[in-house]
VEXDO-752907 format. One record per residue (C-alpha): residue in one letter; x, y, z. Coordinates in pm, 1 decimal. Layout:
N
<pt code="a" c1="X" c2="Y" c3="Z"/>
...
***
This chain:
72
<pt code="m" c1="-13.0" c2="-38.6" c3="4.5"/>
<pt code="d" c1="129.2" c2="291.2" c3="-90.6"/>
<pt code="f" c1="97.4" c2="693.3" c3="89.1"/>
<pt code="k" c1="-131.2" c2="826.2" c3="-166.4"/>
<pt code="q" c1="-361.7" c2="471.5" c3="-89.5"/>
<pt code="i" c1="-337.9" c2="586.4" c3="244.1"/>
<pt code="l" c1="-425.5" c2="932.7" c3="254.6"/>
<pt code="n" c1="-685.6" c2="830.1" c3="85.5"/>
<pt code="r" c1="-825.6" c2="577.1" c3="364.3"/>
<pt code="l" c1="-763.5" c2="907.7" c3="558.3"/>
<pt code="r" c1="-1013.5" c2="1107.7" c3="413.7"/>
<pt code="n" c1="-1295.2" c2="899.6" c3="530.9"/>
<pt code="t" c1="-1487.4" c2="1030.5" c3="851.6"/>
<pt code="g" c1="-1577.7" c2="641.5" c3="1010.2"/>
<pt code="t" c1="-1213.7" c2="570.5" c3="953.0"/>
<pt code="i" c1="-1059.7" c2="950.2" c3="1134.4"/>
<pt code="i" c1="-1349.9" c2="872.8" c3="1435.7"/>
<pt code="s" c1="-1197.1" c2="506.4" c3="1500.5"/>
<pt code="i" c1="-886.1" c2="549.0" c3="1501.5"/>
<pt code="v" c1="-926.6" c2="896.6" c3="1796.0"/>
<pt code="s" c1="-1170.8" c2="606.8" c3="1945.0"/>
<pt code="l" c1="-854.6" c2="323.9" c3="1946.3"/>
<pt code="i" c1="-636.7" c2="599.2" c3="2075.3"/>
<pt code="l" c1="-912.3" c2="708.3" c3="2410.5"/>
<pt code="l" c1="-976.0" c2="342.2" c3="2456.0"/>
<pt code="i" c1="-552.8" c2="281.1" c3="2459.1"/>
<pt code="l" c1="-475.8" c2="643.7" c3="2715.3"/>
<pt code="t" c1="-790.1" c2="572.7" c3="2958.5"/>
<pt code="t" c1="-634.8" c2="179.8" c3="3039.7"/>
<pt code="n" c1="-355.5" c2="340.8" c3="3100.4"/>
<pt code="g" c1="-505.0" c2="497.6" c3="3377.8"/>
<pt code="v" c1="-506.6" c2="863.4" c3="3165.6"/>
<pt code="e" c1="-836.1" c2="1027.5" c3="3271.4"/>
<pt code="i" c1="-1018.4" c2="1190.5" c3="2927.2"/>
<pt code="d" c1="-1372.8" c2="1330.0" c3="2897.1"/>
<pt code="n" c1="-1407.4" c2="1037.3" c3="2642.2"/>
<pt code="e" c1="-1782.7" c2="1226.3" c3="2553.9"/>
<pt code="r" c1="-1594.0" c2="1542.5" c3="2500.5"/>
<pt code="v" c1="-1332.9" c2="1459.6" c3="2228.2"/>
<pt code="m" c1="-1550.2" c2="1216.8" c3="2019.8"/>
<pt code="t" c1="-1809.5" c2="1498.1" c3="2001.0"/>
<pt code="t" c1="-1528.2" c2="1724.6" c3="1960.3"/>
<pt code="v" c1="-1392.9" c2="1512.8" c3="1676.8"/>
<pt code="k" c1="-1793.2" c2="1420.5" c3="1493.1"/>
<pt code="s" c1="-1873.7" c2="1824.2" c3="1522.3"/>
<pt code="i" c1="-1474.2" c2="1830.1" c3="1320.0"/>
<pt code="c" c1="-1537.1" c2="1574.2" c3="1047.0"/>
<pt code="s" c1="-1830.2" c2="1729.3" c3="988.8"/>
<pt code="i" c1="-1744.9" c2="2011.9" c3="877.2"/>
<pt code="g" c1="-1453.0" c2="1870.6" c3="668.8"/>
<pt code="v" c1="-1822.5" c2="1687.1" c3="489.8"/>
<pt code="i" c1="-1953.4" c2="2048.1" c3="476.9"/>
<pt code="l" c1="-1618.4" c2="2193.0" c3="285.4"/>
<pt code="g" c1="-1598.1" c2="1835.1" c3="88.4"/>
<pt code="i" c1="-1274.7" c2="1759.2" c3="220.2"/>
<pt code="l" c1="-1343.2" c2="1432.5" c3="423.0"/>
<pt code="n" c1="-1525.7" c2="1208.5" c3="165.9"/>
<pt code="n" c1="-1483.2" c2="868.3" c3="-46.3"/>
<pt code="s" c1="-1280.9" c2="1038.6" c3="-314.3"/>
<pt code="d" c1="-1330.0" c2="641.0" c3="-512.1"/>
<pt code="t" c1="-1684.1" c2="706.5" c3="-560.8"/>
<pt code="n" c1="-1942.0" c2="955.5" c3="-739.0"/>
<pt code="g" c1="-2131.8" c2="1078.5" c3="-485.0"/>
<pt code="m" c1="-2272.6" c2="841.5" c3="-283.5"/>
<pt code="d" c1="-1981.0" c2="587.5" c3="-8.1"/>
<pt code="m" c1="-2247.1" c2="318.1" c3="-81.1"/>
<pt code="p" c1="-2392.0" c2="326.9" c3="-459.0"/>
<pt code="f" c1="-2753.3" c2="76.4" c3="-534.9"/>
<pt code="k" c1="-2672.5" c2="-96.5" c3="-853.7"/>
<pt code="k" c1="-2899.8" c2="-7.2" c3="-1168.3"/>
<pt code="v" c1="-3203.5" c2="-225.6" c3="-1190.6"/>
<pt code="k" c1="-3222.4" c2="-270.0" c3="-1555.9"/>
***
């Protein structure tokens, strides 16, 4: 997997939220006190702004992430 593919995967909001969730899990498991709800709400808000501005989207599809099959 090359660097461009990794960057394309990081343009997915689900991936960003999952990574942040796992980082929070690792930190809280190791005794760091974090307000998880506050952090996740902030990350989701930032991702939403990125989607609205067109920064975070799936560049491999036209429009929807899960396009419907055309019925003939």
